[in-house]
N, C-alpha and C positions, 0 to 999 in steps of 0.2 A: 504493500500499500504506500501511498505518498503521504508523508508527515511533514507539516510545516513546523519549523523550529526557530524561536526567537531566543536571544541571549546565547547563540551558538558558540561564541568564542570564549565564554567564561568556563570555569572549572567544571560546573555541572553540565552545561551545554555541550562542551567538547567531548566529555566522557559519554553522555547519552547519545549524541549524534553518531559516534563511532560504533556504539553498541547496536543502534537501530540499523545502521548500514550492514553490520555483520549479520543481523537478523534477516536481511534481504529487503528491507524497506528503502524506498527512495526518500531521501531527506532533502528538503528545500529550506535553505537557511535565509532568514530575513536579516539583512545587514544594513548598517548605516553608513555605507560608502558605496562607490560604484560597483554593481555586481560583476563578478569575474567568472562567469559560467552559468550554465543552465541549472545548476543546483543552488543558485543564489538569486535573491531579488532585493532590490533597494526598498527601504522604508525609513521614514523619519517620524517617529512617534511624537516627538515634541511639536511638530508642525501638522500632525494629522495626515501625513503622506503615506500612502501605501498602494501597491498595485493589486487590485482585486483579481486580475488575471492569473497572478501567481498562486492565489489561494483556491481558485476555482477547481473543484473535483478532488481536493485533498480529503483523505479519510479522517485525519486527525490533526490537531494543532497542539504543540506543547510550547507554552508561553513562559519563558524564564527571564526575560529582559528586565532590568531595573538597576538603578545605582546601588553600589555596595552599601549595606547598612552600617558596617563597622570599619569601612575602609579609610575613613577620615574623621577628624574631630567634627562633632555636631555643632556647627554654627547655625544661626537661624537660616542662612542662605542655603546651606547644605541640606537642612531638614526639608526645606521647600523642594529642593532637587530630588530627595528621596521620595517624597510624596508624588511629585509631578511625574517622575519616571515610571512609577508604578500605576497610579490612578489614570493619568492621561494616556499613557502607553497602552494600558489594557482597554481603555475606552476606544481608542483608535482602532485596535485589532478587532474588538467585538463589533463595532459599527461596520467594519468591512465584512466580516464574516456573516453578519445578519443580513447583508444585502446581496449575498451570492445566490445565483440560481441553483447551483449544486453545493449545498452547504456540508461542512464536515460533520461526521457523526459524533466526534468527541472534541472537547477542549479541555486540556489539562493545564491549569494556570498556577504558577508559582505562588506561594503564600508562606506563612511562617508560624511557628509555635508560639511566638510572642503575642499571638492573638489572645492568650490566656493571661498574660501578664505574670506577675510574681505570685506563685502559689505556695511558696515555702515547702513543707514536707508533703502537702496534699497532692495526691495523684490526680491528674486530669486526663480526659480523653475527648473525643470529638463531640460528645454530648454536653460538655460544660460550656458556660457562656463566656463572653469576652471579658477580659480584665480591664484595668484602667491605665491610662498613660498614653504617650505619643505612639508607641509601637502597636498596642492593641487597636487604638483608633485607626491607625494606618491600615492594618490588616482588614479591619471591618470594611473600610471604604474600597480597598483593593479587591477584596473578594466579591463585594457587591457589584463592582464593574464586570467581573468575569461572569457572575451569575446572570447578567442581563442576556447572555447568549442562549440561556434556556428557553426564553420566550420565542426564540427563532427555531426551536426544536433541536438544539444542539445539547448533548449531554456534557455537563460541566463538572469537573472534579478540581478542587482547590488542594494543592499540595502543601500542607503545613509542615515544612521541612525543619528539622532540628539542625544542630551543629554538624555539618558534614565534614568528615575527617579524611584527609588526603595529605600525603607527604609533598604533593606536587603543587598545592595551592590552597587558598583559604586560611582560616585561623590557625589550623595546626601547623601549616608550613611556616607561618610567622613565629610560632612558638619554638619550633625545633632548634634554631640557633642558640637561643637563650638556655634551653634545657640541656643542650649538648655541652654547654659550658659549665654545667652544674649550678646555674643561677636560677633554675625554675623554683617558683614559690606559689602557694595558693593566692587567690585574689581576694583581698579583704578577709572576711571571717572564714571563707572556704565552705561555708554551710550551704550556700545557694546551689540549686540543682542546675546541671547542664544536660539537656536532652540532646543526645548526639546520635549520629548514624554514620556508618562507614560509607565511603563513596560507592563501593561495590554494591552495598544494599540499597543505597539511594537509587542507583541506576536499575538494579533489580526490581525495586518496588515500582518504579515508573513503567518499566517494560511489563510487569505483571498487571498493573492497572489498565494499560492500553489493551490488554487481552480480556479484560472484564468489563464489559459495558454497563453491567449492573452497579459498578462502584462509581457513584456520583456524589457530589457534595464534598465536605471537608474530609481529608484523610491526613492524619498525623504520620509523617514519614520520618520516624525516629526508631531507634533501638527499643526493644521491650524493657530495657534495664537502664534508665537514666541514672546518673551518678552525681554526687555533690562535687564541688570543685576540689576539695581536699583529696577525695579518692581519684578524681581525674588526674591530678597533679602527681600523686604517688604512683599511679599506674604508668604514666608517661615516663616519669624519671626511671622507674624500674625497667621498662622496656629498653631504655637507652643505657641502662647501667650507670646512671649518674646520680649524685646526691641532689637534694633540694635544700634551699635556704630555710633556716628554722623559723623565720617570721614571714607572714604574709605580705603581699604588696599593699601599701596603705591605700584606702579608698581615695584619699585626696590626691595621690599621684595619678591614679587612673582617671579622675575627673579632670584634672589639668590637661591630660593627654588626649582624652576622648570626649570631653563634654558630657552631655546627658546620656550618651550611649553607655557610659560606665555604669550608671545606676540601673538602666533598663535592660542592657544586654550582657553585662559582665557580672555585676554584683547582685543580680536578681535574675530569676527566670522561673519558668514552669517545670514541674515534674510530670512531663507529658509521656503517655504511652500510646502505641499504635494499635488501638483495639480493633479498628476496622480491618486493618491489614491482617492481623493475626487471626481474627475470627473468620476471615474470608479464605484463609489457607495459605497465605504467603509465609514461606520458610526463611527466616533470617540466616545469613551466613555467619554473621558476627553478632552474637547475642550479648556478650560481655565486653566491657571496655578492654580487658586484658587480651581477649581474642582479637579484637579490632587492631590494637596496637602491635600485637605479634604479627598479624598479616600485613599491616601497612608498613612496618619499620624493619 
């Protein structure tokens, strides 16, 4: 089948695109530069520009585009860019899909587990309500734009992804140099939960969902076993055979470096589990954080 992919140059998009091609699918990437072949099509989500002809007849769309949540310090301007890239970009895509003569059967749209806000020790799944804060509010608006495609007869699944672990990119890749020097340490108190998933299981989950048209609505794409930051830190240091510092990184240092993202994305988080994936039969390759780090490193 033909699958449209946005965000194809990022960590997740690159890995997913390669896997889908290996599965025998034709993958058409929407890119924000001049297209360089029949497997690419130009779009400019900020200006609402997209070629409907490139979308016509595709069986599924996987929408992953958006500015990095934790890539830069949260200034007011960057927070506006985070919102714009997700809300307006998804709106541009859904408007184009809804106007097609031959619409796709599925839209899988990126989302995030920060929908739930900070839940402390309380376990949450897809049946739980939104939390409070910038990130929960963002995810609510982001998912609402994607869900508009359902009115056009397109099955919509929102991928509430956790912290995706890969040595080649993302948060883990940024942590590795520090931990390899023996300078790793818990963030703040370390009691906050980090709901993680290996890149291999993230790709496996998306491929699985594409084969299951009955799976619509929100899906937590996380490991069944989230861990708190202290256990995450210890496990990573152990996998690298390196020590950790005795004291945690002070919250004030994180806030100076990352702005509001420190409080919502590093020092707090949901203890989310993938109930819909596990109940539907998906088998995780890496259920524990130790298994994941052993495979990745």
